[in-house]
N, C-alpha and C positions, 0 to 999 in steps of 0.2 A: 736615920742617916738618910742625908740626900742621895737620891739615884744615881745623880752624875759621880759620887764618889765611890760607889760600887765598881770595883775594875771586873773586866771581861773572865767569867770563870776559866780557869787557868786549861784545866784538861779540855774543857770543851775547845778553846782557842787553841789547844797543841793538836788536837783532832782535826780542826778545819783547816789549819795550815797542812795537816798531813794531807789531807783531801787533794791538797791545790799541788801537790807535789808530781812532777811527770813521770810518767811510765816508766823513763828510763833509769830512773834511781831505785827499781824494783832489783830484788833479787831472787834467784831461784833455789828452792829447796826440795829437790828430787822432783815430783811432778807440780808442786806447790810453788805459784808465784806470790812472794813476800813483798808487797808494796808498803811504803811508808804508814798508811792508815790502817793496813792490816795488822802491820808489827804493834802498831798502839792497842787496837782493839784485842789481840790475842793477849798482851799483857793486863787487860784490865777488866777484860768481861767477866770472868769467874768472881773478884772481887766486887766489881758493882752487883751482880747477881746476887751474890752473899749480901751484900749490903741493903739491898731493898728486901730479901726475905727476913732480914734483921731489924728493920725500921717500924717501930712499934708507932711513931708520930705519921708517918706518910706510908702505911703498910701498902702491900699488893693489892691492886684492884682488878675488874674485869678486864680493863684495856691491857695490862701487863700479863695477865694468862692468855689472854687471847693470840697476843705475839709470839709469846712462847709457845703455844699451840701451832701457831705458822710456821715457827722455826722447826719445830719439832715432828712436823708434817712432813716438812720437806728432808729432813734427816730420813725418816721412813721410806719416804718416796723414792729416796735415792737407793735406798738400803735394797728395796724392792727392786728397782733396775738393775743394779752393778752388785748387789752383795754387800758384806757390811765393811768391806775396804773403801768403797764409795762412797757408800753412807757417812763412814765416819772421816773421811778426808774431805771430798767434795759438800756432803751435807752439813760437816762440822765448820768448812770456813764460810758456808752460806749463815746459818746459825750465828757466827762470830760476826759476819757483815750486818745481819738483821738486825737479830736480838742484841748484838752488843753494841751496835751504833744507835738503837733505840733508848737502852740502857743509860749510855753516857750523856744523851740529851736529857733525859728523866731524871738520873741523878744530880747532874751538874747545874741546870738552870732550874731553879726552885722558888723563884719572886721576878715580881716584874722589873723590880731594876735590875735584876741579872740577866734577864731575857732583853731587856734593852741594851745592857752594856754589850751582850754578844751580838746583837742584829747592827749594831753602831761598828764593832769591830770587822763582820764580815762585809758590810758596806764600804768600808777604808780599802780592806783590802781587794776588794772588786773594783773599787776604783782605780789602784794602783796598776791592778791586772790590766785596766781599760787603757790605761797608758802605752802599755805593751800591744795590746790586740789591735787597736786602731792602725797603726803603723803597717801590723802584720797584714791587715785585710786590704790596705792601701798597696803593699808592697809586694804580698806575696811570700816574704821570709818570715818563717815560724821562728820569731824570735827565743820564746821560753822553750821550745820542744829542743830548737836546734842549740842551742847553749846548753842544754841538759845532754843532748847527743855527744857535744864535744866534750864534756865532762866524763861522762860516764859511758858512752858508747852506745851501740844498739843500730836497728835499721832506720832508713829514711823514713818519713813520712809518706804515705800512701797519696797518690796524687788526687785531688778531688775538684770537679769540673767547677770553676767560678760560676758565681751568678750575679745578675745586675752590673756587671762589668768590675765586681770586686770579688777578691779572694776570700774563700770561708776561713773564719779566724778559729784556731785549735785551741788557744790560749794554752794551757797546761794540760788539755784533757786530751783522752783518746779520738775523739772524734768531735767537729765542730759543734755538731747537735748536741754534746753533751755540754759542751762549754756554754751555749746557749740558755738549756734549760738551767744549769746552774745560775748563770747571771741573771735569769727573768725571775727566779725564787725569791727576790730579795724586794721587789718592786712593791707590793703591798707592805712590806716592814716600814719600808721608806717612807712610805706617807702614814700611816696608822701610828707607828710607833717612834721613829726618828723626828716627824715633824707636826706629830698630834692633830692629823685631820686638816692641816691648814697648808695652803698652797702658794706660800710666800716665794720668794726668789731664791733661797736657800732650798726648798723643796722642790722647786721645780727642776734646777740643776741636778740634784740626786738624783731625782726620777728620771731625768735626761741620760744620766750617766749610764742606770741602771737598762733603761730601756735602748740605748745605744749599743751596750755591750753586746744584750740579747741581740740585736738585729746583725751584730756582725757575723754570727754564725750563718746568717741568710739561711735558715731550715725554718719549717713552718712548724715544727714542735713549738719550740720556744715562741713564737710570734701568737701561737694560739695559748699557753701560758700566761703570756703577757696579756692579752686579750681577755681572758677569763677574770683575772685579778682587776684590771680596768672595768669591766662589767660588774664585778661585786662593789668596787669604790664607787662607782657610778650611781648603782642602783641605792646603795647606803645613804650616800647624800642627798638624792633628790627623794627619798621616803622617809627622812628622819623623823621622826614623830608619829608615824604612820602604825598603827597596830595590824598585826598579821604580815607585815609586810614580807617577811622571809618565806612565810607559807604561801603568799601570792606569788613570788616567784617561782615556788617549786608546783603550784597549779599552772602557771602560765608555759613552763616549761613540759609539763604533762599533757597540755593541750596541743602543742606545738608538737610533740611528738605523735598526740593521736591523729593529727592532722595530716602529718606525713604520712603517716600508715594507712591512709584511706586514700590520699591524693599523689602517692608516688607508686609503681610497679617494684620499687625496692624495698627492703627493709628500712625502718629508720636509722638503723646503727651502718649502713652502707651509705645511705644519704649523707649523714653528718660525716664520715669517715672522708667522703669524698671530696666534702669542702674544708677539712680541715688538712689539706696536703699543700705541696707547693705547685702541683703541675699536676695535668689529667695524668700524664704517664703514672706518677706518685700515687695519684687518686685511684687507678686501675690497679695497679701494683697491692697495695693497701688492702683493697677490697677481696682480690684473689687471697691473699695472706688471712682474712677473714674466713673468707668461705672453708678453707683448706685446713686453718686453725681448729675453727670450730667442729669440723669435722672429726679432726684428731681427738679433740677433748671428748665428742660423743662416744667414740670407741674405746678411750682409756679414761673413764671420769674420775676413778677413784685417786690412781697414783699417778698417772699422766704416763708419759712415755720416757722421763728421763733426759738423759743427753742422746737418746737415740735421733734417727734421723724421722721426720715428719713428711708424711705422702703429699707429694706436690707433682707437677707438670716437670719434664726435666729440664724444661728450660728455666724455671723458675729458682731465684736465688734462696740459701736457705736461712737467708736472713730474715727474721721475724718482727717486723716494727713495729711492736705492741707489747708493752709492758704487762698489762693485765690479761692478754691472751696467752704470754710465754710463760706467765707463771701457771694458766690452768692446764697447757700443754704440758708442760713438763714436770710437774707437782701435782696436778688432779684439782679439780674443783674445791674440797677441803681447804687447801692451803690458800686458795685465793679467796675462799669465806669467812674463813679466821682473820686474813688482812684488811678486807673491806669493813667486815663485823668492827674491828678494832679502832679503825679510824670513824667510823659511823658514832659508835658507841663513844669515844673522846669526845666527838664535836657535840653530841647531846646533853654529855654531862657538862662540858662548859658552859651551854646556853642554860642550864638551871641553876648554876652555882654562881650565885652574888653577882645576878645580871644586872643589877641598878650601879654596881660601881664603874663609873666611866672610864677610870684608866685602865682596867683589867679587860674591859671591854673592847677596848683599842687593841690590846695585845692578842685578844681572842679573833677580833676580825683581821689582824693581819695573818695568824696563823691560818684562820679558816680559809682566805684568800689563796695563800701560798699553797695551802694542800690540796685544793680543787684545781688551781691553775697546774699543780704536777701531775695530778690526776688526770685530768683532758689531756695534758701533752702524751702522758703516758701511752693514750689512746693511738698514738702516733708515733711514740719513740718507747724504744725499750732501753729502760734504763740499767747500764750495767758499770761493774767496777764503783769508781769513786762516787759518781753521782747514785748509784742504787745505794749504798750506804749512806750518804748525805740524805736521801729521801728518810731513811728510817731515823737518823737523828732529828731531823726535822720534827717528824711525829712526836718523838720522845719530848721534844723541848715545849711542846702543848700540853704536857699531862698534868704540871702544875696549876694549870688555870682552872681545870676541873675540881681542884681541892684549894684555893688560893689560901683560905683562912689556915689550912695545915701545912701549906708550904714556905709561907712567911716566916721563918724560924732559925736560928741560927743553927749550922751545921757545917763539917769540914769532911775532906778528902784526905787526910793525911795518912791515911792507910794505904793508897794508892800510890806506892814511889815516892812520897812526901809531895806529890803534886797538889798541894792544896788550892780549892778552886777559886780562892781569893783570900784578900789578906785578912787575919785574924780579925774577928769581930767587925770586918766592914760589910754586914749584911744589912738589909733593909726591911723592916717590917712595913710592907706597904697599907 
């Protein structure tokens, strides 16, 4: 069946819509905040996990176990920090947001046709949001969040200093930087999957909408993520047909890292951080975060400090704008290692599987560019709430590419509250 006739997996689409629901639509249950996407994940995580463990056609593999190990270690670390109550409550919701979101992407997206349908749905939703965030940036009226506050109540939005004469758009998210990261994440997918590597008028318009959406956040993190995806796309275009081209770019990056180490009185990490920020003040603050954060990791390498305060000068904010560093500081190095190993293992398995199939390779390149963009953005941005779960969901949507010959087969999710992932027998074997 033609890919265009395969509908967006319904459970994945429902999760994506839940992700962009404003914070005002959350409810509190004791000390736990239940946002729409969290409610959905709380309902489906256990059934999804059982489905994975019972799936003989596409059984669990190393990536699945690494993500499980990451979530389990966080639960253990928070138990060590605050006791069984903290481990079950805070660690449990972390596991739901990370492992649950990963499983949702892993189980619901199992073929190129379903992946393309989901990406098309994501770009359409982003384009609709752009129609509201553009006037938001121009006028300073936060249409989505203020409309949600009028319906559900809640405090006003914090004031954030404009940049370049524009207000920074929140969209439906907690902070403009999260909206920018969310928007930028669809850039490579638009090029590789929705436009099949062609830069016609339609592609240029869609890529422009994605880029402008990310720009409206006026944050360095989304710009860096967008630039990383553009670099991957550019290198891919100019080196088509060249052997070992991806090995070459790794070697070039390694040589650049070595040159910076020799030619600068700062570590390469600090040099790169200083260039991945919007202003010298932001760069200075992030370098301090790196210095004090890594010192905290050295003091507590195994289980981290949980939600405890980290040692820093009294005048420094407690905000740690580095997703990877926060993971190590809070939950210990094993949590970070499990997560990084899962991503690298999945990328390597994708590269080895059916590398001569052009269609699947386009999906792989889109996934890889997106994950690289988010990973580099994470050096200057902490991913939290909806965008944190979104990151794990995107990792999960790449799992089928590691075993495409096993993934492209009929299956249903009727067991999950009758939320079939698409119309019966509307599966495409690619």
